[in-house]
C-alpha positions in Angstrom: -48.0 87.2 -22.9 -49.3 90.7 -22.4 -52.4 91.4 -24.5 -53.9 94.7 -25.7 -57.4 94.7 -27.1 -58.7 97.7 -29.1 -62.5 97.8 -29.9 -63.4 99.9 -32.9 -67.0 101.3 -32.5 -66.9 103.0 -35.9 -69.0 101.5 -38.7 -66.2 102.6 -41.0 -63.9 99.5 -40.7 -60.9 101.4 -42.2 -61.8 105.0 -41.1 -60.1 107.5 -38.8 -61.0 105.7 -35.5 -59.6 102.5 -36.8 -56.4 104.2 -37.9 -56.1 105.9 -34.4 -56.5 102.5 -32.7 -54.0 100.9 -35.1 -51.4 103.6 -34.2 -51.8 102.7 -30.5 -51.7 99.0 -31.2 -48.5 99.4 -33.4 -46.6 100.8 -30.4 -47.8 98.0 -28.2 -47.0 95.3 -30.8 -43.5 96.8 -31.2 -43.0 96.4 -27.5 -43.6 92.7 -27.9 -47.3 92.6 -26.8 -50.0 90.6 -28.4 -52.5 93.0 -30.0 -56.0 92.7 -31.5 -58.3 95.1 -33.2 -61.9 94.0 -32.7 -64.5 95.5 -35.2 -67.7 96.3 -33.3 -69.0 99.2 -35.4 -71.5 98.3 -38.1 -72.6 95.0 -36.5 -76.1 94.3 -35.5 -76.5 94.6 -31.7 -79.2 95.2 -29.1 -78.7 97.5 -26.1 -78.7 96.2 -22.6 -82.2 95.6 -21.1 -80.9 95.2 -17.5 -82.7 91.9 -17.3 -80.1 90.5 -14.9 -79.7 87.3 -16.9 -75.9 87.8 -16.9 -76.1 87.5 -13.1 -77.6 84.0 -13.4 -75.3 83.0 -16.3 -72.1 84.4 -14.8 -69.8 85.8 -17.5 -72.3 85.6 -20.3 -75.2 87.7 -21.6 -78.3 85.8 -22.3 -78.7 87.6 -25.6 -76.3 85.3 -27.4 -74.5 87.6 -30.0 -71.0 89.0 -30.5 -71.1 90.9 -27.2 -70.2 87.7 -25.4 -67.2 87.3 -27.8 -65.9 90.8 -27.2 -66.5 90.5 -23.4 -64.4 87.3 -23.3 -61.6 89.1 -25.2 -61.7 91.9 -22.6 -61.3 89.4 -19.8 -58.3 87.9 -21.5 -56.7 91.3 -22.2 -54.4 93.3 -19.9 -55.4 96.6 -21.5 -58.6 97.6 -23.4 -58.7 100.6 -25.7 -62.2 101.7 -26.8 -62.6 103.9 -29.9 -65.6 105.7 -31.2 -66.2 108.5 -33.6 -68.3 111.3 -32.3 -72.0 111.1 -33.4 -74.2 113.9 -32.2 -71.8 114.8 -29.3 -71.5 111.2 -28.1 -70.5 107.7 -29.1 -71.9 105.2 -31.6 -74.7 102.9 -30.6 -72.4 99.9 -31.0 -69.9 101.4 -28.6 -72.7 102.1 -26.1 -73.9 98.5 -26.3 -70.4 97.2 -25.7 -70.1 99.5 -22.6 -73.5 98.7 -21.1 -73.6 95.0 -21.8 -70.0 94.1 -21.1 -70.2 96.3 -18.0 -73.2 94.4 -16.7 -71.6 91.1 -17.4 -68.3 92.1 -15.7 -70.2 93.4 -12.6 -72.0 90.0 -12.3 -68.8 88.2 -12.8 -67.1 89.6 -9.7 -65.7 92.7 -11.3 -63.7 90.6 -13.9 -62.2 93.8 -15.5 -60.9 95.2 -12.3 -57.4 96.7 -12.4 -57.0 96.2 -16.1 -55.8 99.2 -18.1 -58.3 101.2 -20.1 -58.0 104.1 -22.6 -60.5 105.7 -25.0 -60.0 107.5 -28.3 -62.3 109.5 -30.5 -62.3 110.9 -34.0 -64.2 114.2 -34.0 -65.2 116.6 -36.8 -65.3 119.7 -34.6 -66.9 119.3 -31.2 -68.3 116.6 -29.0 -65.1 114.6 -28.6 -64.9 115.2 -24.8 -68.4 113.9 -24.0 -67.6 110.9 -26.3 -64.4 110.2 -24.4 -66.1 110.8 -21.1 -68.8 108.2 -21.9 -66.2 105.6 -22.7 -64.2 106.4 -19.6 -67.2 105.9 -17.4 -67.0 102.2 -18.4 -63.4 102.1 -17.1 -64.2 103.9 -13.9 -67.3 101.8 -13.0 -65.3 98.6 -13.7 -62.4 99.6 -11.3 -59.9 100.0 -14.2 -56.8 102.1 -14.4 -57.3 104.9 -17.0 -54.4 106.0 -19.2 -54.1 109.3 -20.9 -51.6 111.0 -23.3 -50.1 114.4 -23.7 -53.5 115.9 -24.8 -57.1 114.7 -25.1 -57.2 111.3 -26.8 -58.9 112.6 -30.0 -58.2 113.6 -33.6 -59.8 116.3 -35.6 -60.9 114.0 -38.3 -64.1 114.0 -40.4 -63.3 112.5 -43.8 -61.5 109.3 -44.2 -57.8 110.0 -44.2 -58.0 113.2 -42.1 -56.3 111.5 -39.1 -53.1 110.9 -41.0 -53.0 114.7 -41.7 -53.6 115.6 -38.0 -49.9 115.6 -36.8 -51.0 116.4 -33.2 -53.6 113.7 -33.2 -51.1 111.1 -34.5 -48.5 112.2 -31.8 -51.2 111.9 -29.1 -52.1 108.4 -30.2 -48.4 107.4 -30.3 -47.8 108.7 -26.8 -51.0 107.0 -25.6 -49.5 103.7 -26.9 -46.2 104.5 -25.2 -48.0 105.2 -21.9 -49.9 101.9 -22.1 -46.7 100.1 -22.7 -44.9 101.9 -19.9 -47.7 101.1 -17.4 -48.1 97.5 -18.4 -44.4 96.9 -18.1 -44.4 98.5 -14.6 -47.4 96.4 -13.5 -46.1 93.1 -14.9 
């Protein structure tokens, strides 16, 4: 079965970023795909130290925490959607840890994420959404993944909880992103 994994880097478990990811996943689920929303934001995590331990223990970071779990889910997924709110013109620390550590693990495991589909979404108050999306998309590029877009930049002008639902263009953009993921996965499979 085709699997789509969304990773929520927001510490707000039920905030705007989560709702954006749920919109994308709903489209994928309605197409008959298996979907999962993984909550990364708000969890304790250390950044990558580039120790190279994952090269010796292929497919696993030597810092044994939830990063190994989310990495394994990425390996099992056909598409990965990363989501982060914009904090000071960039992504959350949890999202950065996912990118750096899973990226290092994947590189040492023979490019295990190669040719999977990747997409990024960001909730933004006013500015900084593009650098946030760019940071997440670097993860896809360096891992030889296929990046999917929508009819506009994959973000929503959302500050307070519930703002996303009032951003008609943002909701439409997330729906189309989900449709594009479904379309591409069906073409590839």
